[in-house]
N, C-alpha and C positions, 0 to 999 in steps of 0.2 A: 504493500500500500505506499504508494508516493504522496507526499504532501499536496503536491499539486492538485492531484487526482481528489484528496479530502476537501480541500479549497475549490476546486473545481464542484462539487457535490453540493458544500456548503452554499454557495453561489449562484448555481441552478435552483435550488431548494429556497432560497432568501428572493428569488427575480418573482415577479407578479404574473408571469407568463409560466405557465406548466408546474412551480412550485416544487414540492413534493413529489408528486404524480409524473414528472419527468424525472426528477433526479434519483429516486430510487432504481427503475429500471435502466438508466444510462450508467449508474455506479454500479450494478450488479452486471451487466452485458459488456460495457464497454471497459471497466476499471477493473473488472475482475473483483469487485466486494464479495463477501458473505453479506448475506441478506442482514445479518445485524449488524455489519458496519454500515452497509446502505442506509438501513431507517435509523441509524443513531446520528449520522453526519446529516441526514437528510432534516430529520428532526430537528436537530439545532439549528441547520440553517431556516429552516420554515418558523421557528420562532422569531427569528430576528424583527420581521416587520410585526410581529404579534405582541412585542413588547417595547417597540417604540412607536409605532405607529398610533396607535389608540391615544397615546398622548399627545403626539402633534397635531393631531385632527381634534382632540377634545379643546386646543388652545387655538389653534389656528384656522380650524376648518370653517367658519363663517367668514373669516378675512379673505380665506381663499374664494368665497363665491363673490368678490369684488376684481379679484383677479382678470385680466383679460382674457380673450379665447386662445386656444384651446381648452385650456386649463378649467376655467370656469364653465364650459359647456359638457366636457366631460363630466364633471362632479354633477352638476345637475343632471344631466341625462341618466346617469348611473344611479345617485340615489332614488330620482323617481322611478325610477324600473324596479329598484329594490323595495321602495314603500308600494308600488302597486303588486307587485308579485308577492310578495313576503309578509304584508301588514295584517294580514287575520293571522298569519304563525306567530308573529312577533309579538301582536297583543295579545293574543289567549298564551304564549308562553314565555314571554320577556325574554330574559337574557339564557334561559333554557334552551331558546331556539337556535341560539349561536352554536351549540355543541353540533348536532347534525348537518346544519348548514355548512359549516367549515369542515366538517369530516366526510362528507359527499365529495369523493373525487370526479367530478365532473365539469364542464366549462362553466365559468360563470359563480363558480363556489370555490371553497375555499379559505385562507389565511386574509389576503389582500383583501377579497370581497368580503369576508365578515368584519374584517375591522371599519369597513366603510358602511355596513350595514348597523353593527355598534355604534358609528357617530349617527348615522341617517336615525336610528329608532332612540335615540338619548340617551343610551347606555353607556353609563360611567366606565371609564377604564378599570377600576379597580374588579368593578361588577364582571366586566366583559372579558378580561384578559384571561381570568381561570376559564371561562368557558370555552374560549378559543383555544386554548392550550388542551385542552381536553377533546376538542374537535379535531385538532392539527395530529393530535395521538392516535385517534381513531382514524386520520386518512393514512398515517404511515402505517399502520396495523393491515389496512383495505390493500392499499398500494402494494405494500410488500407481500402480503397473501397472495394477490392476483399473480405480480412478477415470479414467484416464486413456482406457482402453479403453472406459468407460462413456460418458463426456465425446462420445470418437470416434462412437461408434453413435449418439447421442443426435443428433448434428450431421449423420450419414450419413443419418439417417431425416428428417432437416428438424423437428427439435422443438427448441424453445428451454430451457434449462434454467432452471428458476426460482430 
């Protein structure tokens, strides 16, 4: 395990596109990490935005609405979509809705969108961060399991992973 591979995995997991949904399979297939190495480093990487961004948005979110385009437009568009699609879910379950929202490894879910959802539904960082950490852990378990099933199936079928 090379240091650059570890840093790449952490960076991929911290990035807003892909997150650990991309980092775990990449680390297993390309960097030849074991499942627990890939899961650990991707989990750590995906925690970076979860631990920092809620506090940033809590302090600067409404000021960012006065920023010029495209920042303002992107923020308004995404929060409006979150409010319309998840409003009932968040009004019913509150901060607890963040766990499955972050844990579901699908597009437009995950840690970055969870941070934005916590801000959009006015959930304080002290209450939202623990829920998002649990969601990231759930996503890491799901993605690691699916990755290992895919690797096992590939080996069963006699195909090398590239």
